[in-house]
ChimeraX commands (.cxc) that place a marker at each C-alpha (Angstrom):
marker #1 position -23.56,-36.31,-54.99 radius 0.5
marker #1 position -26.91,-36.10,-52.31 radius 0.5
marker #1 position -25.38,-37.52,-49.18 radius 0.5
marker #1 position -22.25,-35.21,-49.58 radius 0.5
marker #1 position -24.22,-32.03,-49.66 radius 0.5
marker #1 position -26.27,-33.59,-46.80 radius 0.5
marker #1 position -22.83,-33.79,-44.75 radius 0.5
marker #1 position -21.71,-30.44,-46.26 radius 0.5
marker #1 position -25.43,-28.48,-45.06 radius 0.5
marker #1 position -24.86,-30.48,-41.82 radius 0.5
marker #1 position -21.17,-29.41,-41.26 radius 0.5
marker #1 position -22.32,-26.03,-41.87 radius 0.5
marker #1 position -25.53,-26.19,-39.20 radius 0.5
marker #1 position -23.47,-27.30,-36.62 radius 0.5
marker #1 position -20.52,-24.84,-37.36 radius 0.5
marker #1 position -23.10,-21.80,-37.18 radius 0.5
marker #1 position -24.72,-23.34,-33.85 radius 0.5
marker #1 position -21.23,-23.91,-32.12 radius 0.5
marker #1 position -20.66,-20.18,-33.45 radius 0.5
marker #1 position -23.68,-18.79,-31.49 radius 0.5
marker #1 position -22.91,-20.50,-28.50 radius 0.5
marker #1 position -19.47,-19.74,-28.23 radius 0.5
marker #1 position -20.29,-15.87,-28.84 radius 0.5
marker #1 position -23.09,-15.87,-26.30 radius 0.5
marker #1 position -20.74,-17.52,-23.80 radius 0.5
marker #1 position -18.13,-14.83,-24.39 radius 0.5
marker #1 position -20.36,-12.00,-24.22 radius 0.5
marker #1 position -22.05,-13.10,-21.07 radius 0.5
marker #1 position -18.61,-13.18,-19.44 radius 0.5
marker #1 position -17.60,-9.81,-20.93 radius 0.5
marker #1 position -21.10,-8.03,-19.64 radius 0.5
marker #1 position -20.81,-9.81,-16.61 radius 0.5
marker #1 position -17.19,-8.22,-15.93 radius 0.5
marker #1 position -18.33,-4.93,-17.10 radius 0.5
marker #1 position -21.45,-4.92,-14.42 radius 0.5
marker #1 position -18.79,-4.89,-11.39 radius 0.5
marker #1 position -18.03,-2.14,-9.10 radius 0.5
marker #1 position -14.70,-2.43,-7.39 radius 0.5
marker #1 position -13.76,-0.52,-4.27 radius 0.5
marker #1 position -10.16,-0.73,-3.45 radius 0.5
marker #1 position -9.43,-0.29,0.49 radius 0.5
marker #1 position -5.63,0.43,1.31 radius 0.5
marker #1 position -5.82,2.42,4.69 radius 0.5
marker #1 position -3.40,2.80,8.02 radius 0.5
marker #1 position -4.55,3.70,11.48 radius 0.5
marker #1 position -2.38,4.69,13.87 radius 0.5
marker #1 position -2.86,6.04,17.88 radius 0.5
marker #1 position -1.12,5.70,20.97 radius 0.5
marker #1 position -1.25,5.60,24.91 radius 0.5
marker #1 position 1.17,6.76,27.53 radius 0.5
marker #1 position 3.21,3.17,27.07 radius 0.5
marker #1 position 1.52,1.95,23.65 radius 0.5
marker #1 position 1.45,2.57,20.37 radius 0.5
marker #1 position -0.54,0.63,17.93 radius 0.5
marker #1 position -0.76,0.55,14.09 radius 0.5
marker #1 position -3.69,-1.25,11.69 radius 0.5
marker #1 position -2.85,-1.78,7.83 radius 0.5
marker #1 position -6.03,-2.49,6.11 radius 0.5
marker #1 position -5.92,-3.78,2.19 radius 0.5
marker #1 position -8.77,-5.43,0.41 radius 0.5
marker #1 position -11.36,-4.49,-1.95 radius 0.5
marker #1 position -15.12,-5.08,-2.32 radius 0.5
marker #1 position -16.75,-6.01,-5.49 radius 0.5
marker #1 position -20.49,-5.37,-6.53 radius 0.5
marker #1 position -22.16,-7.35,-9.08 radius 0.5
marker #1 position -25.43,-8.30,-10.14 radius 0.5
marker #1 position -26.57,-11.76,-10.92 radius 0.5
marker #1 position -29.66,-13.37,-12.08 radius 0.5
marker #1 position -31.15,-9.52,-10.73 radius 0.5
marker #1 position -30.11,-9.98,-7.69 radius 0.5
marker #1 position -27.37,-7.62,-6.19 radius 0.5
marker #1 position -24.12,-9.43,-4.65 radius 0.5
marker #1 position -21.19,-8.52,-2.65 radius 0.5
marker #1 position -18.12,-10.20,-2.21 radius 0.5
marker #1 position -14.85,-8.69,-0.29 radius 0.5
marker #1 position -11.71,-9.75,0.41 radius 0.5
marker #1 position -9.29,-8.07,3.03 radius 0.5
marker #1 position -5.69,-8.56,4.58 radius 0.5
marker #1 position -5.42,-6.69,7.66 radius 0.5
marker #1 position -2.18,-6.48,9.98 radius 0.5
marker #1 position -2.22,-5.15,13.79 radius 0.5
marker #1 position 1.15,-4.04,15.08 radius 0.5
marker #1 position 1.26,-3.36,19.00 radius 0.5
marker #1 position 4.57,-1.75,20.65 radius 0.5
marker #1 position 5.33,-0.85,24.02 radius 0.5
marker #1 position 7.24,2.44,23.95 radius 0.5
marker #1 position 9.58,2.15,26.37 radius 0.5
marker #1 position 13.10,-0.13,26.69 radius 0.5
marker #1 position 12.68,-4.10,26.82 radius 0.5
marker #1 position 14.24,-4.13,30.12 radius 0.5
marker #1 position 11.26,-2.00,31.70 radius 0.5
marker #1 position 8.82,-4.52,29.75 radius 0.5
marker #1 position 10.88,-7.62,30.76 radius 0.5
marker #1 position 9.45,-7.85,34.27 radius 0.5
marker #1 position 6.14,-8.27,32.80 radius 0.5
marker #1 position 4.21,-11.72,33.25 radius 0.5
marker #1 position 1.48,-11.50,31.52 radius 0.5
marker #1 position 0.00,-9.50,28.50 radius 0.5
marker #1 position -3.05,-9.19,27.14 radius 0.5
marker #1 position -4.72,-7.00,24.00 radius 0.5
marker #1 position -7.50,-6.34,21.93 radius 0.5
marker #1 position -8.87,-4.23,19.60 radius 0.5
marker #1 position -12.32,-3.59,18.02 radius 0.5
marker #1 position -13.46,-2.24,14.61 radius 0.5
marker #1 position -17.47,-1.40,14.08 radius 0.5
marker #1 position -17.50,-4.94,12.41 radius 0.5
marker #1 position -14.95,-7.07,14.08 radius 0.5
marker #1 position -12.64,-7.69,17.20 radius 0.5
marker #1 position -9.50,-9.71,18.07 radius 0.5
marker #1 position -7.76,-10.36,21.53 radius 0.5
marker #1 position -4.79,-11.96,22.16 radius 0.5
marker #1 position -2.91,-13.24,25.45 radius 0.5
marker #1 position 0.30,-14.28,26.32 radius 0.5
marker #1 position 1.67,-15.58,29.56 radius 0.5
marker #1 position 5.60,-15.06,30.35 radius 0.5
marker #1 position 7.18,-17.57,32.72 radius 0.5
marker #1 position 10.72,-16.10,31.73 radius 0.5
marker #1 position 11.19,-12.46,30.73 radius 0.5
marker #1 position 9.83,-11.57,27.20 radius 0.5
marker #1 position 12.33,-10.88,24.53 radius 0.5
marker #1 position 10.20,-8.82,22.26 radius 0.5
marker #1 position 7.68,-5.70,22.78 radius 0.5
marker #1 position 6.13,-5.59,19.58 radius 0.5
marker #1 position 3.27,-8.08,18.62 radius 0.5
marker #1 position 1.19,-8.70,15.63 radius 0.5
marker #1 position -1.72,-10.14,14.22 radius 0.5
marker #1 position -3.56,-11.00,11.00 radius 0.5
marker #1 position -7.10,-11.04,10.22 radius 0.5
marker #1 position -8.94,-10.95,6.78 radius 0.5
marker #1 position -11.37,-8.33,8.14 radius 0.5
marker #1 position -12.30,-5.32,6.36 radius 0.5
marker #1 position -12.41,-1.96,7.89 radius 0.5
marker #1 position -13.90,1.21,6.66 radius 0.5
marker #1 position -11.46,4.34,6.43 radius 0.5
marker #1 position -13.61,6.22,8.73 radius 0.5
marker #1 position -13.77,3.73,11.48 radius 0.5
marker #1 position -12.59,4.25,15.13 radius 0.5
marker #1 position -10.64,1.31,16.19 radius 0.5
marker #1 position -10.67,0.63,20.24 radius 0.5
marker #1 position -7.71,-0.49,21.59 radius 0.5
marker #1 position -7.25,-2.13,25.27 radius 0.5
marker #1 position -3.82,-3.09,26.53 radius 0.5
marker #1 position -3.33,-4.79,29.85 radius 0.5
marker #1 position -0.21,-5.99,31.70 radius 0.5
marker #1 position 0.54,-7.27,35.05 radius 0.5
marker #1 position -1.90,-4.86,37.28 radius 0.5
marker #1 position -1.99,-1.92,34.27 radius 0.5
marker #1 position -4.69,-1.08,31.79 radius 0.5
marker #1 position -4.56,1.37,29.23 radius 0.5
marker #1 position -6.98,2.06,26.29 radius 0.5
marker #1 position -6.81,4.35,23.28 radius 0.5
marker #1 position -7.95,4.81,19.54 radius 0.5
marker #1 position -6.70,4.39,16.25 radius 0.5
marker #1 position -7.87,6.55,13.56 radius 0.5
marker #1 position -6.79,6.76,9.66 radius 0.5
marker #1 position -4.11,8.83,8.80 radius 0.5
marker #1 position -6.37,10.34,6.13 radius 0.5
marker #1 position -8.90,11.49,8.55 radius 0.5
marker #1 position -6.23,12.46,11.41 radius 0.5
marker #1 position -6.59,16.26,12.55 radius 0.5
marker link #1:1,2 radius 0.2
marker link #1:2,3 radius 0.2
marker link #1:3,4 radius 0.2
marker link #1:4,5 radius 0.2
marker link #1:5,6 radius 0.2
marker link #1:6,7 radius 0.2
marker link #1:7,8 radius 0.2
marker link #1:8,9 radius 0.2
marker link #1:9,10 radius 0.2
marker link #1:10,11 radius 0.2
marker link #1:11,12 radius 0.2
marker link #1:12,13 radius 0.2
marker link #1:13,14 radius 0.2
marker link #1:14,15 radius 0.2
marker link #1:15,16 radius 0.2
marker link #1:16,17 radius 0.2
marker link #1:17,18 radius 0.2
marker link #1:18,19 radius 0.2
marker link #1:19,20 radius 0.2
marker link #1:20,21 radius 0.2
marker link #1:21,22 radius 0.2
marker link #1:22,23 radius 0.2
marker link #1:23,24 radius 0.2
marker link #1:24,25 radius 0.2
marker link #1:25,26 radius 0.2
marker link #1:26,27 radius 0.2
marker link #1:27,28 radius 0.2
marker link #1:28,29 radius 0.2
marker link #1:29,30 radius 0.2
marker link #1:30,31 radius 0.2
marker link #1:31,32 radius 0.2
marker link #1:32,33 radius 0.2
marker link #1:33,34 radius 0.2
marker link #1:34,35 radius 0.2
marker link #1:35,36 radius 0.2
marker link #1:36,37 radius 0.2
marker link #1:37,38 radius 0.2
marker link #1:38,39 radius 0.2
marker link #1:39,40 radius 0.2
marker link #1:40,41 radius 0.2
marker link #1:41,42 radius 0.2
marker link #1:42,43 radius 0.2
marker link #1:43,44 radius 0.2
marker link #1:44,45 radius 0.2
marker link #1:45,46 radius 0.2
marker link #1:46,47 radius 0.2
marker link #1:47,48 radius 0.2
marker link #1:48,49 radius 0.2
marker link #1:49,50 radius 0.2
marker link #1:50,51 radius 0.2
marker link #1:51,52 radius 0.2
marker link #1:52,53 radius 0.2
marker link #1:53,54 radius 0.2
marker link #1:54,55 radius 0.2
marker link #1:55,56 radius 0.2
marker link #1:56,57 radius 0.2
marker link #1:57,58 radius 0.2
marker link #1:58,59 radius 0.2
marker link #1:59,60 radius 0.2
marker link #1:60,61 radius 0.2
marker link #1:61,62 radius 0.2
marker link #1:62,63 radius 0.2
marker link #1:63,64 radius 0.2
marker link #1:64,65 radius 0.2
marker link #1:65,66 radius 0.2
marker link #1:66,67 radius 0.2
marker link #1:67,68 radius 0.2
marker link #1:68,69 radius 0.2
marker link #1:69,70 radius 0.2
marker link #1:70,71 radius 0.2
marker link #1:71,72 radius 0.2
marker link #1:72,73 radius 0.2
marker link #1:73,74 radius 0.2
marker link #1:74,75 radius 0.2
marker link #1:75,76 radius 0.2
marker link #1:76,77 radius 0.2
marker link #1:77,78 radius 0.2
marker link #1:78,79 radius 0.2
marker link #1:79,80 radius 0.2
marker link #1:80,81 radius 0.2
marker link #1:81,82 radius 0.2
marker link #1:82,83 radius 0.2
marker link #1:83,84 radius 0.2
marker link #1:84,85 radius 0.2
marker link #1:85,86 radius 0.2
marker link #1:86,87 radius 0.2
marker link #1:87,88 radius 0.2
marker link #1:88,89 radius 0.2
marker link #1:89,90 radius 0.2
marker link #1:90,91 radius 0.2
marker link #1:91,92 radius 0.2
marker link #1:92,93 radius 0.2
marker link #1:93,94 radius 0.2
marker link #1:94,95 radius 0.2
marker link #1:95,96 radius 0.2
marker link #1:96,97 radius 0.2
marker link #1:97,98 radius 0.2
marker link #1:98,99 radius 0.2
marker link #1:99,100 radius 0.2
marker link #1:100,101 radius 0.2
marker link #1:101,102 radius 0.2
marker link #1:102,103 radius 0.2
marker link #1:103,104 radius 0.2
marker link #1:104,105 radius 0.2
marker link #1:105,106 radius 0.2
marker link #1:106,107 radius 0.2
marker link #1:107,108 radius 0.2
marker link #1:108,109 radius 0.2
marker link #1:109,110 radius 0.2
marker link #1:110,111 radius 0.2
marker link #1:111,112 radius 0.2
marker link #1:112,113 radius 0.2
marker link #1:113,114 radius 0.2
marker link #1:114,115 radius 0.2
marker link #1:115,116 radius 0.2
marker link #1:116,117 radius 0.2
marker link #1:117,118 radius 0.2
marker link #1:118,119 radius 0.2
marker link #1:119,120 radius 0.2
marker link #1:120,121 radius 0.2
marker link #1:121,122 radius 0.2
marker link #1:122,123 radius 0.2
marker link #1:123,124 radius 0.2
marker link #1:124,125 radius 0.2
marker link #1:125,126 radius 0.2
marker link #1:126,127 radius 0.2
marker link #1:127,128 radius 0.2
marker link #1:128,129 radius 0.2
marker link #1:129,130 radius 0.2
marker link #1:130,131 radius 0.2
marker link #1:131,132 radius 0.2
marker link #1:132,133 radius 0.2
marker link #1:133,134 radius 0.2
marker link #1:134,135 radius 0.2
marker link #1:135,136 radius 0.2
marker link #1:136,137 radius 0.2
marker link #1:137,138 radius 0.2
marker link #1:138,139 radius 0.2
marker link #1:139,140 radius 0.2
marker link #1:140,141 radius 0.2
marker link #1:141,142 radius 0.2
marker link #1:142,143 radius 0.2
marker link #1:143,144 radius 0.2
marker link #1:144,145 radius 0.2
marker link #1:145,146 radius 0.2
marker link #1:146,147 radius 0.2
marker link #1:147,148 radius 0.2
marker link #1:148,149 radius 0.2
marker link #1:149,150 radius 0.2
marker link #1:150,151 radius 0.2
marker link #1:151,152 radius 0.2
marker link #1:152,153 radius 0.2
marker link #1:153,154 radius 0.2
marker link #1:154,155 radius 0.2
marker link #1:155,156 radius 0.2
marker link #1:156,157 radius 0.2
marker link #1:157,158 radius 0.2
marker link #1:158,159 radius 0.2
marker link #1:159,160 radius 0.2
view
């Protein structure tokens, strides 16, 4: 009978310890999720020049949290840059070379295309994972054949 009582006490102590460990783990994960600041970004930047128009769509989020008394930061983003020739395709069809670039305060992207045959499109898209602040001004440069145009994009929310 003493053996059964000892087994019961051991089982009870094991159950109590397991309950305490599970409670601590669950409480820690809930506390960690409560101590996160999340900033959501969803902006559209637009701009144009004489021959070109461009749009930069930015979606993403930043997460700030503390881990072991150190402030940490994570971010993820999906940015889509779209450049369009404003004239008719027939006018753009004589182009043999196109180079366009855009520069944000934190990143830059450049794309070049060579045409052996007349281009069949006049809209170009580039994707990145760069996060851009809403108040940023994006510088765009487009070079095609012997021509160059520069212009800026600004957030539609900041347009005046």
